[in-house]
C-alpha positions as CSV (number, residue, x, y, z in Angstrom):
1,M,43.9,-12.6,49.0
2,H,43.9,-11.6,52.7
3,C,40.6,-10.6,54.2
4,P,40.6,-6.8,54.9
5,F,38.5,-7.4,58.1
6,C,40.2,-10.3,59.9
7,Q,43.4,-10.7,57.9
8,H,42.6,-14.4,57.3
9,E,44.7,-15.7,54.4
10,N,41.9,-17.5,52.5
11,T,39.0,-15.8,50.7
12,R,36.9,-17.3,47.9
13,V,35.5,-15.6,44.8
14,I,31.7,-15.6,44.7
15,D,31.2,-13.6,41.5
16,S,33.3,-12.1,38.7
17,R,32.2,-9.5,36.2
18,V,34.1,-7.8,33.4
19,S,33.7,-4.0,33.2
20,D,31.9,-2.4,30.3
21,D,35.2,-1.3,28.7
22,G,36.8,-4.7,29.2
23,V,39.8,-3.3,31.1
24,T,39.0,-4.4,34.6
25,I,37.4,-7.4,36.4
26,R,35.4,-6.9,39.5
27,R,35.5,-9.9,41.9
28,R,33.1,-10.3,44.8
29,R,34.9,-12.3,47.6
30,E,34.0,-13.9,50.9
31,C,36.3,-14.6,53.8
32,E,36.3,-18.3,54.8
33,A,37.0,-17.4,58.4
34,C,34.7,-14.4,59.3
35,G,32.2,-14.6,56.4
36,E,32.6,-10.9,55.5
37,R,32.2,-10.0,51.8
38,F,34.2,-7.4,49.8
39,S,35.0,-6.5,46.2
40,T,38.3,-6.3,44.4
41,L,39.2,-4.8,41.0
42,E,41.7,-6.6,38.9
43,T,43.5,-4.7,36.1
44,I,46.2,-5.7,33.6
45,E,49.6,-4.3,34.6
46,L,51.7,-3.5,31.6
47,K,55.0,-1.7,31.7
48,L,54.6,1.6,30.0
49,P,57.6,3.6,28.8
50,T,59.5,5.9,31.0
51,I,58.9,9.6,30.1
52,I,62.0,11.7,29.3
53,K,61.3,15.3,30.3
54,S,62.6,18.2,28.3
55,D,65.3,18.9,30.9
56,G,66.5,15.2,30.6
57,R,64.9,13.9,33.8
58,R,63.2,10.5,33.6
59,E,59.8,9.8,35.2
60,N,57.6,6.8,35.3
61,F,54.4,7.3,33.3
62,D,51.6,8.5,35.6
63,A,48.0,8.0,34.2
64,R,46.7,10.5,36.9
65,K,48.9,13.2,35.4
66,L,47.6,12.4,31.9
67,R,44.0,12.6,33.1
68,L,44.7,15.8,34.9
69,G,46.0,17.3,31.7
70,F,42.8,16.3,29.9
71,D,40.7,17.7,32.7
72,R,42.5,21.1,32.7
73,A,42.2,21.4,28.9
74,L,38.5,20.5,29.0
75,Q,37.5,22.4,32.1
76,K,34.0,23.7,31.7
77,R,33.7,22.2,28.2
78,P,30.7,20.0,27.2
79,V,32.6,16.8,26.9
80,S,31.3,13.6,28.6
81,E,33.4,11.6,31.1
82,E,33.1,8.6,28.9
83,H,34.7,10.5,26.0
84,V,37.5,11.8,28.2
85,E,38.2,8.3,29.6
86,A,38.2,6.8,26.0
87,S,40.7,9.5,25.0
88,V,42.9,8.8,28.0
89,R,42.8,5.0,27.1
90,A,43.6,5.8,23.5
91,V,46.8,7.7,24.6
92,V,47.8,4.9,26.9
93,H,47.2,2.5,24.0
94,Q,49.4,4.6,21.8
95,L,52.2,4.5,24.4
96,R,51.9,0.7,24.6
97,M,52.0,0.4,20.9
98,T,55.3,2.3,20.6
99,A,57.0,-0.8,22.3
100,E,59.7,1.6,23.4
101,R,61.2,1.6,26.9
102,E,61.5,5.4,26.9
103,I,59.6,8.1,25.1
104,A,60.1,11.9,25.0
105,S,57.5,13.9,26.8
106,R,57.1,15.9,23.6
107,R,55.9,12.8,21.8
108,L,53.4,12.0,24.6
109,G,52.2,15.6,24.3
110,E,51.6,15.1,20.6
111,F,49.5,12.0,21.4
112,V,47.4,14.0,23.8
113,M,46.9,16.9,21.3
114,G,45.8,14.4,18.7
115,E,43.1,13.1,21.0
116,L,42.1,16.5,22.2
117,R,41.8,17.7,18.6
118,K,39.3,14.9,17.9
119,L,37.5,15.5,21.2
120,D,37.1,19.3,21.5
121,H,38.8,22.1,19.6
122,V,38.8,24.6,22.5
123,G,40.4,22.0,24.8
124,Y,42.9,21.3,22.1
125,V,43.9,25.0,21.7
126,R,44.1,25.4,25.5
127,F,46.5,22.4,25.7
128,A,48.5,23.5,22.7
129,S,48.9,27.0,24.0
130,V,50.6,25.7,27.1
131,Y,52.3,22.8,25.5
132,R,53.8,24.8,22.6
133,S,54.4,27.9,24.8
134,F,52.4,30.4,22.7
135,Q,54.0,33.8,23.1
136,D,51.3,36.1,21.8
137,V,47.9,36.4,20.1
138,A,49.5,35.7,16.7
139,D,50.5,32.2,17.9
140,F,46.9,31.6,18.9
141,R,45.5,33.0,15.6
142,E,47.9,30.8,13.6
143,E,46.9,27.6,15.5
144,L,43.2,28.5,15.2
145,D,43.5,29.2,11.4
146,R,45.3,25.8,11.0
147,L,42.7,24.0,13.0
148,E,39.8,25.7,11.1
149,H,41.4,24.8,7.8
150,D,42.3,21.1,8.7
151,L,39.1,20.2,10.6
152,P,36.1,22.0,9.2
153,G,33.6,21.5,11.9
154,E,33.1,17.8,12.6
155,G,30.0,18.7,14.6
156,Q,31.9,20.9,17.1
157,L,31.3,24.5,17.9
158,S,33.2,27.0,15.8
159,L,36.3,28.5,17.3
160,L,36.0,31.8,15.4
161,G,32.4,32.6,15.8
162,G,30.8,31.4,12.5
163,A,28.6,28.3,12.5
164,S,30.4,25.1,11.7
165,P,28.6,22.5,9.6
166,G,26.2,20.7,11.8
167,T,26.1,23.3,14.5
168,E,23.7,25.8,13.0
169,S,20.8,25.0,15.3
170,T,22.9,25.3,18.5
171,E,24.5,28.5,17.3
172,K,21.2,30.3,16.6
173,G,19.9,29.9,20.1
174,R,23.0,31.1,21.7
175,K,23.4,34.7,22.8
176,R,26.7,36.4,22.2
């Protein structure tokens, strides 16, 4: 690895640490010529499938776009960064497990909706409304009814106003 300060070709590793999630390794390095120290991050590079868009275009998978989709759906929602990162990693893992070279964007969207559904119902409905192109309030109501029926609570705030199991104490203190 070249030194970023003097461009010398040889640097040595002083310390290596695996990240908490086990996905990256942080290496502390020292230049043999100038003695400056710097850090590098090492990650696994795996080929993810090409995404086939609805109009037939093909795009390389972009994890930043995936994260942006999660961030938009979960904007101003009480979901921790750690949970969002875990969900993004879960979607990437699902993509890897398909072992396909190409995958339809529709299928990728289904992976995202599955993770959002577990993470936050409001974020899920936001994403689904754009992803499935809801046309009117009836489409929203139908999706909310399906969600309320399929996932009764799981400790999340109710979508339709009533208290979900496990949320009674947080609902009582909230003003409407």
